[in-house]
C-alpha positions in Angstrom: 55.0 34.4 -66.0 55.4 37.1 -63.5 55.1 40.5 -65.1 58.0 43.0 -64.8 57.9 45.5 -62.0 55.1 48.0 -62.5 55.8 51.7 -62.8 53.9 53.6 -60.1 53.6 57.3 -60.2 53.3 57.8 -56.4 56.1 57.2 -53.9 54.0 57.6 -50.9 52.9 54.8 -48.6 51.5 51.9 -50.6 48.0 50.7 -50.0 47.8 47.3 -48.3 44.7 45.1 -48.9 40.9 45.1 -48.6 38.7 42.2 -47.5 35.0 41.5 -47.6 32.7 38.7 -46.6 28.9 38.2 -46.8 26.3 35.5 -46.0 23.1 36.1 -48.0 21.6 33.0 -49.6 18.7 34.9 -51.3 21.1 37.3 -53.1 23.8 37.0 -55.7 26.7 37.0 -53.3 29.5 37.1 -56.0 27.9 40.3 -57.3 27.8 41.8 -53.8 31.4 40.9 -53.4 32.3 42.4 -56.7 30.8 45.8 -55.9 32.2 45.8 -52.3 35.7 45.2 -53.7 35.1 47.9 -56.3 34.5 50.3 -53.4 37.7 49.0 -51.7 39.8 49.2 -54.8 41.9 52.0 -53.3 43.3 49.6 -50.8 45.1 47.4 -53.4 45.4 47.4 -57.2 47.7 44.4 -57.8 45.2 41.6 -57.8 41.6 40.8 -56.9 39.6 37.6 -56.1 36.3 36.3 -55.0 35.5 32.9 -53.4 32.0 31.5 -53.0 30.5 28.5 -51.2 27.6 26.5 -52.6 26.2 23.1 -51.5 29.4 22.3 -49.5 31.8 23.2 -52.3 34.1 26.3 -52.5 35.0 27.9 -55.8 37.6 30.7 -56.0 38.5 33.0 -58.9 41.5 35.3 -58.6 43.9 37.1 -60.9 46.3 40.0 -61.3 44.7 43.3 -62.1 41.9 45.6 -61.0 38.5 44.3 -59.9 37.0 45.4 -63.2 39.7 43.7 -65.2 39.6 40.4 -63.3 35.8 39.9 -63.4 33.1 40.0 -66.0 29.5 38.9 -66.1 30.1 35.3 -67.1 32.7 34.9 -64.3 30.3 36.4 -61.7 27.5 34.1 -62.8 29.8 31.1 -62.5 30.4 32.0 -58.8 27.1 30.9 -57.4 26.5 30.3 -53.7 25.0 31.4 -50.4 28.1 33.2 -49.1 31.3 34.8 -50.4 34.5 36.5 -49.5 36.7 38.8 -51.5 40.1 40.5 -51.6 42.0 43.3 -53.3 45.7 43.2 -52.8 48.8 45.2 -52.6 51.7 42.9 -51.6 53.2 43.5 -48.2 54.7 40.0 -47.8 55.5 38.0 -50.9 55.9 39.3 -54.5 53.2 40.4 -56.9 53.0 37.0 -58.6 49.6 35.4 -59.4 50.3 32.7 -56.8 50.1 35.3 -54.1 46.7 36.7 -55.1 43.8 36.0 -52.8 41.5 34.5 -51.6 43.8 31.6 -50.8 42.1 28.2 -51.1 43.3 25.2 -49.1 41.8 21.7 -48.5 43.8 19.9 -45.8 41.6 18.6 -43.0 38.9 21.1 -43.9 38.3 23.1 -47.1 38.4 26.9 -46.8 39.2 30.1 -48.6 40.9 33.0 -46.8 41.5 36.7 -47.4 43.9 38.7 -45.2 44.8 42.4 -44.7 47.9 42.9 -42.6 51.3 41.4 -42.0 52.6 38.7 -39.7 55.9 39.6 -38.0 56.5 36.0 -37.0 55.8 34.7 -40.5 59.2 33.1 -41.1 59.1 31.2 -37.8 55.6 29.9 -38.4 56.4 29.0 -42.0 59.5 27.0 -41.1 57.6 25.1 -38.4 54.9 24.1 -40.8 57.4 23.1 -43.5 59.2 20.9 -40.9 55.8 19.2 -40.5 55.7 18.5 -44.2 53.2 21.2 -45.1 53.5 22.4 -48.7 52.7 25.9 -49.8 51.7 27.2 -53.2 52.6 30.9 -52.5 55.1 33.0 -50.6 52.5 35.1 -48.8 52.1 35.1 -45.0 48.4 34.8 -45.6 48.7 31.2 -46.6 50.3 30.4 -43.3 47.1 31.4 -41.5 45.1 29.5 -44.1 47.3 26.3 -43.5 47.0 26.5 -39.7 43.2 26.8 -39.9 42.8 24.2 -42.7 44.9 21.6 -40.9 43.4 22.2 -37.4 41.7 19.2 -35.8 38.8 21.1 -34.3 35.5 20.3 -35.8 34.3 23.9 -35.7 36.2 26.6 -37.6 35.5 29.0 -34.7 37.4 26.6 -32.3 40.2 26.4 -34.8 40.5 30.2 -34.9 40.4 30.4 -31.1 43.4 28.2 -31.0 45.4 29.6 -33.9 44.9 33.3 -33.3 47.2 33.5 -30.3 50.0 32.0 -32.3 49.9 34.9 -34.8 52.0 38.0 -34.2 51.4 41.2 -36.2 48.5 42.7 -38.0 45.7 40.5 -39.4 42.1 41.5 -40.3 41.0 38.2 -41.8 37.9 36.7 -43.4 37.6 32.9 -43.9 35.0 31.0 -46.0 34.0 27.5 -45.1 31.2 25.4 -46.5 29.0 26.4 -43.5 29.8 30.1 -42.7 32.0 33.1 -43.0 34.2 33.9 -40.1 36.2 37.1 -39.5 38.7 38.0 -36.9 41.0 40.8 -36.0 44.4 40.9 -34.3 44.5 41.7 -30.6 45.9 45.2 -31.2 43.3 46.1 -33.9 46.0 47.4 -36.2 44.1 47.1 -39.4 40.4 48.0 -39.8 37.5 45.6 -40.0 33.8 46.4 -39.6 30.4 44.6 -39.4 27.5 45.5 -41.6 23.9 44.5 -41.9 22.2 43.8 -45.2 18.5 43.3 -44.6 18.4 40.5 -42.1 21.8 39.2 -43.2 25.3 40.3 -42.2 28.6 41.2 -43.9 32.1 42.3 -42.9 34.5 44.6 -44.7 37.7 46.6 -44.3 35.8 49.9 -44.6 32.3 51.1 -44.3 32.3 52.4 -47.9 31.9 48.8 -49.0 28.6 48.6 -47.1 27.4 51.8 -48.7 27.7 50.5 -52.3 25.7 47.4 -51.6 23.0 49.0 -49.5 24.2 47.7 -46.2 24.4 49.7 -43.0 27.4 49.7 -40.7 26.7 48.2 -37.3 30.1 48.5 -35.6 33.8 47.7 -35.9 35.1 44.3 -35.1 36.8 44.5 -31.7 40.5 43.7 -31.5 40.9 40.0 -30.7 37.3 39.3 -31.6 35.9 36.5 -33.7 32.8 37.1 -35.8 30.8 34.3 -37.4 28.0 34.9 -39.9 25.8 32.1 -41.3 22.5 30.5 -41.0 22.3 31.3 -37.3 22.8 35.0 -38.0 25.6 37.0 -36.3 27.6 35.4 -33.5 30.6 36.9 -31.8 33.3 35.7 -29.4 36.1 37.5 -27.7 39.2 35.3 -28.4 42.0 37.4 -26.9 41.5 40.1 -24.3 43.7 42.7 -22.7 46.1 43.7 -25.5 47.1 47.3 -25.9 44.9 48.7 -28.7 47.1 50.1 -31.6 45.0 51.1 -34.5 47.0 52.4 -37.4 46.8 56.2 -37.4 47.7 56.3 -41.0 44.3 54.9 -41.9 43.0 58.3 -40.8 45.6 60.2 -42.7 45.6 58.4 -46.1 44.5 54.8 -46.5 40.8 54.9 -45.8 38.4 56.5 -48.3 37.2 59.9 -47.3 33.6 58.6 -47.0 34.5 55.8 -44.6 33.9 55.8 -40.9 36.9 55.0 -38.7 36.6 54.8 -34.9 33.3 56.7 -35.1 34.7 59.5 -37.2 34.2 60.4 -40.9 37.6 60.4 -42.4 37.0 63.5 -44.6 36.2 65.6 -41.5 39.4 64.4 -39.7 41.5 65.2 -42.8 40.1 68.7 -43.1 40.8 69.3 -39.5 44.4 68.2 -40.1 44.7 71.0 -42.7 43.3 73.6 -40.3 45.7 72.7 -37.6 48.6 72.6 -40.1 47.9 76.3 -40.9 47.9 77.1 -37.2 51.2 75.3 -36.6 52.9 76.5 -39.8 51.5 79.6 -41.4 53.0 81.1 -44.5 52.5 84.2 -46.7 51.1 82.9 -49.9 48.7 83.7 -52.8 47.2 80.3 -53.4 46.7 76.9 -51.8 46.7 73.8 -54.1 46.4 70.1 -53.3 48.3 67.1 -54.6 45.2 65.3 -55.8 43.4 63.4 -54.6 45.1 62.5 -51.2 45.8 66.2 -50.4 42.4 67.6 -51.2 40.7 67.5 -47.7 43.7 68.9 -45.8 44.2 71.6 -48.5 40.5 72.6 -48.0 41.1 72.9 -44.3 44.3 74.8 -44.7 42.6 77.3 -47.1 39.5 77.8 -44.8 41.7 78.4 -41.8 44.1 80.7 -43.5 41.8 82.6 -45.8 44.1 81.9 -48.7 42.1 80.9 -51.8 42.3 77.3 -53.0 42.4 76.3 -56.7 43.3 73.3 -58.8 46.9 73.9 -59.8 47.6 70.3 -60.4 45.3 68.2 -62.6 45.3 64.4 -62.0 44.7 61.9 -64.7 42.3 59.6 -62.8 42.5 56.8 -65.5 46.2 56.1 -64.7 46.7 53.2 -62.2 49.9 51.2 -62.7 51.6 50.4 -66.0 53.9 47.6 -67.0 55.0 49.4 -70.1 58.4 51.0 -69.9 58.3 54.6 -71.2 61.9 54.7 -72.5 64.6 57.2 -71.6 63.1 60.1 -73.5 59.6 59.8 -72.0 60.8 58.8 -68.5 61.6 62.4 -67.6 58.1 63.3 -68.4 56.6 60.2 -66.7 55.0 62.0 -63.8 52.9 64.0 -66.2 51.0 60.8 -66.9 49.6 61.3 -63.4 49.9 65.1 -62.7 49.9 68.1 -64.9 50.4 71.7 -63.6 48.3 74.6 -64.9 50.6 77.6 -65.7 47.5 79.9 -65.9 46.7 79.1 -62.3 50.1 79.0 -60.6 52.1 81.4 -62.8 53.6 84.3 -60.8 52.0 83.1 -57.5 53.4 82.1 -54.1 52.0 78.5 -53.9 51.2 76.4 -50.8 51.1 72.7 -51.9 49.3 70.4 -49.4 49.8 66.7 -49.4 49.2 63.9 -46.9 52.7 62.5 -46.7 56.2 62.2 -48.1 58.2 59.0 -48.1 61.1 58.8 -50.6 60.5 62.3 -51.9 60.9 61.5 -55.6 57.4 62.5 -56.6 57.3 65.6 -54.4 60.6 66.7 -55.8 59.3 66.4 -59.4 56.0 68.2 -58.4 58.0 71.1 -57.0 60.1 71.3 -60.2 57.0 71.1 -62.4 55.3 74.0 -60.5 58.4 76.1 -60.8 58.6 75.3 -64.6 55.0 76.4 -64.8 55.9 79.8 -63.4 55.2 79.5 -59.6 57.1 82.3 -57.8 57.4 80.3 -54.6 56.6 76.7 -53.6 55.8 76.0 -50.0 55.1 72.4 -49.0 52.8 71.6 -46.2 52.3 68.0 -45.1 49.2 66.9 -43.1 51.2 64.2 -41.2 54.5 64.1 -39.3 57.7 63.1 -41.1 57.8 59.4 -41.9 61.2 58.1 -40.7 60.6 54.4 -39.8 59.5 51.3 -41.7 56.1 49.8 -41.1 56.0 46.0 -40.3 52.2 45.8 -39.9 50.9 45.7 -43.5 51.9 49.0 -45.2 54.8 49.1 -47.7 56.6 52.3 -46.9 60.0 51.4 -48.3 63.1 50.9 -46.2 64.1 53.3 -43.5 67.2 54.3 -45.5 65.1 55.2 -48.5 63.0 57.7 -46.6 63.9 61.3 -47.3 63.2 62.4 -43.7 65.3 59.7 -42.2 68.4 61.3 -40.6 67.6 64.8 -42.0 66.2 67.9 -40.4 63.0 69.5 -41.9 65.2 72.2 -43.4 67.5 69.6 -45.0 64.5 67.8 -46.5 63.2 71.1 -47.9 66.5 71.7 -49.6 66.5 68.1 -50.9 63.0 68.7 -52.4 63.8 72.1 -53.8 60.9 73.9 -52.1 61.1 77.3 -50.4 59.7 76.0 -47.1 58.4 72.7 -45.7 56.4 72.0 -42.6 54.8 68.8 -41.3 51.8 68.4 -38.9 52.9 67.6 -35.4 52.1 64.4 -33.6 50.0 66.4 -31.1 48.2 68.1 -34.0 47.5 64.8 -35.7 45.7 63.4 -32.6 43.9 66.6 -32.0 42.5 66.3 -35.5 41.1 62.8 -35.1 40.0 63.5 -31.5 41.7 60.4 -30.1 44.9 59.6 -28.1 48.2 58.0 -28.8 47.6 55.3 -26.2 45.2 53.5 -28.5 47.1 53.9 -31.8 50.2 52.9 -33.7 52.3 55.8 -35.0 55.6 53.9 -35.3 56.3 55.1 -38.8 56.6 58.6 -37.3 58.1 57.8 -33.9 59.8 54.5 -34.2 57.8 53.3 -31.1 56.4 49.9 -32.2 53.5 48.7 -30.1 54.1 44.9 -30.5 57.0 42.9 -29.1 59.4 41.3 -31.4 58.8 43.9 -34.2 62.5 44.5 -34.5 63.0 41.0 -35.7 60.2 41.2 -38.1 60.8 39.6 -41.5 61.1 41.6 -44.7 58.6 41.6 -47.6 60.3 38.8 -49.5 61.4 36.7 -46.5 59.4 33.7 -47.6 60.6 33.8 -51.2 63.7 31.7 -50.5 61.9 29.4 -48.0 59.1 28.3 -50.4 59.2 26.1 -53.4 55.8 26.7 -54.9 53.8 23.8 -56.3 53.4 23.5 -60.1 51.1 26.1 -61.6 47.4 25.1 -61.6 44.6 26.7 -63.6 44.5 30.4 -63.1 40.8 30.6 -63.8 39.6 28.3 -61.0 41.7 27.2 -58.1 
């Protein structure tokens, strides 16, 4: 049974997914995948899964929940093999049902398992075409479309199948595929979502972020190039450029929020870039205040930069309960008004009587920010000034981030002053687009910032399908064992 909709205590951009793949016959590959996914947990908390290949057979285990909830010692020991892939998920196409958890396992012409981070903007078109050919699906995720195209392909080598299928896909896709012989990974021609190559002794691995390499003792070699295919197996590391010449459009929001602060993106440590955003935010929007506080944890680096640049002291005015993830338990009407305190609690002794600058990375719907402002005022703050280390989010993302609909966004159709009034704060300022790119030291011509500007880098984005576009098109197969698919 699909669980009821979870209550989340953040209304910012939703994490998307994280992927990992490794070939290491002399190691416990499922254990490596487990810890890599543990490091990537911030990228998705709805479901987790690992698939391994041993002696020509693929075994996959996946379920709803966090990595630590899905796997235990007996399950990891059951997943033997020479290579593995893994996935943590936040749904961007398809519901949160178990059937949409990954890695996806298919056995058409070839057996494979697949894990995908991103979103196909031509998913509905591809899905209808496959169904017309009699292809059956067991999920409503666009990821299974990629899996079906590769599993059905007539090429003998998976690399040749990827070379033919990749140009048919439109949108964002950093993908890892497990076959009985190798792990292959490929990235969309615009490089919208991250994917990197690591080295583990004399073996190789791939992951969404470099923090996954750190936890297993691997070192990052480089990022997978847009449109590049990477194969890791008995012959070592092999690469092939499948598509060339596309306009690079790496998601700039990875720098702002999604990636872990200790991950390397485009040659830069994310923590350093975020502190720089805070420094520039002070330069662009100074304010007379007594104290800088962050909305933890996402606002911490920028708040530090804002404090250093301004000379205004920083303290912990909001305490975060780090053991809260998502809950399916409805709090009831009386507790609902206090619900945010499950995640954040203000400290009257710190903020009372002070003019407060609150730094966060983004505002989407504004519900959480509005409640934080009210909580700080109730705790005695004399003034509350919001400073956001990103430009206003006014447009939906179609490339693998769930940012709500445009109409739900508090900044859509409003001036900054009107948003400030809506949130109840004394002043509000956002980091400018120019300030953002100054902070990361890179230019707009190689990034996607459509959520801020509405300028989508890929053709046909305006006709992209919604999150649940495949729900009505698919009739899932009867439920099979949730333990082993």
